[in-house]
TORTITI-429458 format. One record per residue: residue in one letter; z, y, x of N, C-alpha, C in turn; residue number from 0. Coordinates in steps of 0.001 Angstrom, whole numbers, plus 500000, padded with zeros to 6 digits. Atoms other than C-alpha are relative to their C-alpha. Layout:
- A | Z | Y | X | Z | Y | X | Z | Y | X | NUM
...
***
This chain:
- M | 500665 | 499516 | 498996 | 619992 | 854424 | 869549 | 498933 | 501187 | 499905 | 0
- T | 500555 | 498923 | 500582 | 618051 | 857959 | 869717 | 498672 | 499353 | 500868 | 1
- A | 501317 | 500289 | 499360 | 614610 | 858213 | 870739 | 499747 | 500019 | 501611 | 2
- L | 499623 | 499821 | 498645 | 615801 | 859554 | 873983 | 499983 | 498965 | 500950 | 3
- N | 499605 | 501321 | 499556 | 617171 | 856185 | 874899 | 499214 | 499247 | 500029 | 4
- L | 500956 | 501239 | 500027 | 613974 | 854166 | 874502 | 499098 | 499783 | 501157 | 5
- F | 500915 | 500573 | 498670 | 612268 | 854297 | 877645 | 501063 | 500761 | 500932 | 6
- K | 499209 | 499934 | 498903 | 613977 | 854104 | 881119 | 499051 | 501293 | 500733 | 7
- K | 500274 | 498492 | 498861 | 613446 | 857142 | 883690 | 498756 | 499024 | 500685 | 8
- G | 500791 | 500464 | 499227 | 610542 | 856195 | 885541 | 498568 | 499317 | 499163 | 9
- S | 500750 | 500920 | 500321 | 608514 | 854405 | 883016 | 498777 | 501021 | 499791 | 10
- R | 501241 | 499483 | 500307 | 604711 | 855453 | 882555 | 499172 | 499729 | 499082 | 11
- R | 501273 | 500396 | 500706 | 603646 | 854044 | 879646 | 499419 | 500964 | 498962 | 12
- L | 500368 | 499028 | 500925 | 601711 | 856051 | 877494 | 500400 | 500227 | 498777 | 13
- L | 499264 | 499845 | 501734 | 603111 | 857302 | 873912 | 498795 | 499839 | 499399 | 14
- N | 501162 | 500060 | 501295 | 601156 | 856444 | 870807 | 500539 | 500815 | 499019 | 15
- C | 499398 | 498850 | 500629 | 601609 | 858400 | 867829 | 501080 | 499300 | 499509 | 16
- E | 498798 | 500400 | 500001 | 604590 | 856457 | 866604 | 501285 | 500324 | 500737 | 17
- D | 498920 | 499443 | 499080 | 606473 | 857298 | 869528 | 499944 | 501639 | 499895 | 18
- V | 499549 | 498421 | 500502 | 605765 | 860986 | 869057 | 500547 | 500645 | 498916 | 19
- N | 499032 | 499854 | 501418 | 607201 | 860848 | 865468 | 501457 | 499920 | 500378 | 20
- R | 498365 | 500172 | 499680 | 610337 | 859516 | 867218 | 500459 | 501209 | 500469 | 21
- F | 499739 | 499128 | 498883 | 610198 | 861682 | 869884 | 500170 | 501326 | 499491 | 22
- I | 499967 | 498741 | 500391 | 609639 | 864914 | 867764 | 501291 | 501014 | 500026 | 23
- V | 498693 | 499584 | 499812 | 613094 | 865948 | 867188 | 500376 | 500153 | 501365 | 24
- D | 499718 | 500421 | 499000 | 614415 | 865178 | 870587 | 498998 | 501340 | 500794 | 25
- Y | 500789 | 499190 | 499682 | 611236 | 867348 | 871803 | 500368 | 501675 | 499924 | 26
- L | 499603 | 498762 | 500344 | 612189 | 870278 | 870015 | 501523 | 500750 | 500418 | 27
- E | 498581 | 499308 | 499440 | 615984 | 870510 | 870553 | 499962 | 499708 | 501599 | 28
- E | 500205 | 499842 | 498663 | 614558 | 869957 | 874274 | 501723 | 499066 | 500846 | 29
- T | 499287 | 501069 | 499940 | 616845 | 867003 | 874670 | 499258 | 498603 | 500709 | 30
- I | 500818 | 501259 | 499622 | 613824 | 864444 | 875821 | 499991 | 500151 | 501458 | 31
- L | 500235 | 499896 | 498705 | 613664 | 863559 | 879402 | 498770 | 500566 | 500580 | 32
- P | 500878 | 499318 | 499513 | 611273 | 865303 | 881328 | 498651 | 499410 | 500379 | 33
- D | 501397 | 501085 | 499921 | 608705 | 862564 | 882142 | 499676 | 499313 | 498925 | 34
- T | 500556 | 500349 | 501252 | 608820 | 861242 | 878594 | 499537 | 501435 | 499373 | 35
- R | 500392 | 498702 | 500795 | 608398 | 865244 | 877666 | 498311 | 500108 | 500360 | 36
- D | 500954 | 499779 | 499874 | 605674 | 865296 | 879776 | 498087 | 499229 | 499276 | 37
- R | 500771 | 500998 | 500854 | 603867 | 862067 | 878150 | 499884 | 500130 | 498733 | 38
- F | 500384 | 499382 | 501276 | 604281 | 863474 | 874964 | 499177 | 501104 | 499701 | 39
- E | 500896 | 498768 | 500018 | 602767 | 866962 | 875760 | 498405 | 499459 | 500372 | 40
- A | 501044 | 500721 | 499841 | 599896 | 864671 | 877066 | 499229 | 499624 | 498612 | 41
- H | 500658 | 500735 | 501094 | 599239 | 862553 | 873890 | 499759 | 501256 | 498792 | 42
- L | 500255 | 499146 | 501069 | 599707 | 865637 | 871587 | 498588 | 500996 | 500385 | 43
- A | 501066 | 499488 | 499951 | 596674 | 867303 | 873612 | 498886 | 499283 | 499959 | 44
- A | 501196 | 501166 | 500096 | 594402 | 864244 | 873524 | 499906 | 499431 | 498591 | 45
- C | 499647 | 500597 | 501406 | 595732 | 863084 | 869975 | 499042 | 500957 | 498856 | 46
- P | 500714 | 499430 | 500996 | 593115 | 864229 | 867045 | 501299 | 500652 | 498912 | 47
- T | 499114 | 499520 | 501250 | 595796 | 863973 | 864646 | 501620 | 500094 | 500245 | 48
- C | 498700 | 499452 | 499657 | 599050 | 864431 | 866686 | 500402 | 501260 | 500165 | 49
- G | 500024 | 498508 | 499506 | 598292 | 867965 | 868028 | 500185 | 500420 | 498524 | 50
- P | 499746 | 499039 | 501373 | 597769 | 869364 | 864362 | 501075 | 499695 | 499310 | 51
- F | 498821 | 500482 | 500861 | 600456 | 867579 | 862824 | 501405 | 500651 | 500456 | 52
- F | 499026 | 499653 | 499309 | 603007 | 868501 | 865293 | 499962 | 501442 | 500191 | 53
- D | 500081 | 498922 | 500445 | 601776 | 872150 | 865105 | 500178 | 500746 | 498778 | 54
- Q | 499272 | 500072 | 501403 | 602446 | 871955 | 861465 | 501032 | 500091 | 499876 | 55
- Y | 498259 | 500409 | 499823 | 605840 | 870717 | 861955 | 500922 | 501043 | 500336 | 56
- R | 499180 | 498786 | 499241 | 606855 | 873471 | 864204 | 499567 | 501371 | 499366 | 57
- Q | 500164 | 498940 | 501069 | 605215 | 876199 | 861874 | 500961 | 500150 | 499109 | 58
- T | 499125 | 499870 | 500820 | 607227 | 875005 | 859160 | 501434 | 500265 | 500245 | 59
- I | 498612 | 499598 | 499114 | 610288 | 875268 | 861165 | 500399 | 501318 | 500349 | 60
- M | 499830 | 499058 | 499633 | 609671 | 878234 | 862274 | 499809 | 501182 | 498417 | 61
- L | 500237 | 499501 | 501496 | 608505 | 879671 | 858683 | 501486 | 500131 | 499264 | 62
- T | 498951 | 500479 | 500779 | 611467 | 878210 | 857292 | 501542 | 500587 | 500568 | 63
- R | 498921 | 499296 | 499066 | 614193 | 879870 | 859612 | 499749 | 501514 | 499937 | 64
- E | 499974 | 498689 | 500707 | 612623 | 883286 | 859120 | 499933 | 500573 | 498546 | 65
- E | 499975 | 499303 | 501482 | 612203 | 883339 | 855413 | 501215 | 499579 | 499304 | 66
- G | 498713 | 500907 | 500728 | 615721 | 880898 | 854617 | 499148 | 499305 | 499142 | 67
- A | 500154 | 500684 | 501037 | 615513 | 879235 | 852044 | 498574 | 500376 | 498940 | 68
- I | 500902 | 499497 | 500689 | 612385 | 879343 | 850049 | 499759 | 499594 | 498719 | 69
- P | 499742 | 500675 | 501694 | 612519 | 879554 | 846042 | 498760 | 499296 | 499459 | 70
- V | 501428 | 500745 | 500491 | 610203 | 877197 | 844690 | 500985 | 499503 | 498297 | 71
- D | 499622 | 500082 | 501481 | 610219 | 876780 | 840835 | 499460 | 498391 | 499539 | 72
- L | 500352 | 501276 | 500399 | 610289 | 872893 | 839853 | 500241 | 499768 | 499087 | 73
- P | 500072 | 500439 | 501501 | 609283 | 871368 | 836869 | 501301 | 499369 | 499591 | 74
- P | 498791 | 500427 | 500521 | 612455 | 870462 | 834773 | 500106 | 498390 | 499864 | 75
- E | 499889 | 501469 | 500057 | 611247 | 866904 | 834348 | 500478 | 499465 | 501263 | 76
- L | 499449 | 500370 | 498895 | 611403 | 866545 | 837870 | 501542 | 500178 | 500567 | 77
- V | 498614 | 499914 | 499604 | 614897 | 867918 | 838255 | 501142 | 498962 | 499768 | 78
- E | 499308 | 501031 | 501064 | 615915 | 866002 | 835405 | 500237 | 498406 | 500766 | 79
- V | 500344 | 501338 | 499502 | 614241 | 862650 | 837029 | 501292 | 499670 | 501124 | 80
- T | 499243 | 500231 | 498554 | 615822 | 863294 | 840535 | 501566 | 499975 | 499815 | 81
- L | 498289 | 499600 | 500193 | 619675 | 864390 | 839164 | 500250 | 498406 | 499300 | 82
- H | 500054 | 501295 | 500568 | 619229 | 860956 | 837012 | 500198 | 498983 | 501067 | 83
- F | 500419 | 501488 | 499344 | 617970 | 858492 | 840009 | 501416 | 500516 | 501255 | 84
- L | 498758 | 499935 | 499007 | 621085 | 860240 | 842543 | 500945 | 499636 | 499164 | 85
- R | 499041 | 500410 | 500694 | 623517 | 860025 | 839726 | 500277 | 498274 | 499952 | 86
- E | 499941 | 501527 | 500467 | 622382 | 856171 | 839011 | 500699 | 499383 | 501641 | 87
- H | 499950 | 500555 | 498817 | 622404 | 855538 | 843005 | 501068 | 500441 | 501056 | 88
- Y | 499346 | 499449 | 498651 | 624783 | 857502 | 844779 | 501491 | 500432 | 499384 | 89
- E | 498836 | 499293 | 500760 | 627651 | 858431 | 842109 | 501187 | 498985 | 500656 | 90
- D | 498923 | 501242 | 499651 | 629870 | 855041 | 843222 | 500273 | 500198 | 501029 | 91
- R | 499613 | 499905 | 498387 | 629742 | 855995 | 846847 | 500970 | 500815 | 500492 | 92
- D | 498961 | 499035 | 499555 | 631837 | 859001 | 846573 | 501377 | 499649 | 499249 | 93
- S | 498526 | 500448 | 500492 | 634886 | 856994 | 844853 | 500520 | 499672 | 501186 | 94
***
């Protein structure tokens, strides 16, 4: 079930921070119901945490799209540990 289906049309329940997190992709993809969009935007405007979080989230997406893949020099130890974990936990699933 997508976040889009969590609320019935006409529901006026206020959104909380967890709801905003669930609806963020639907909102950005413009697949959110109009009533829910209005409540989403009202929460962003009033919440001292979600408003700045959403702005940062949207800016990150925009910068990534503008710049493409952002090159990052990862520590070799991190790469090694990550690859080891992935091989150990996911290698058998591809078979």
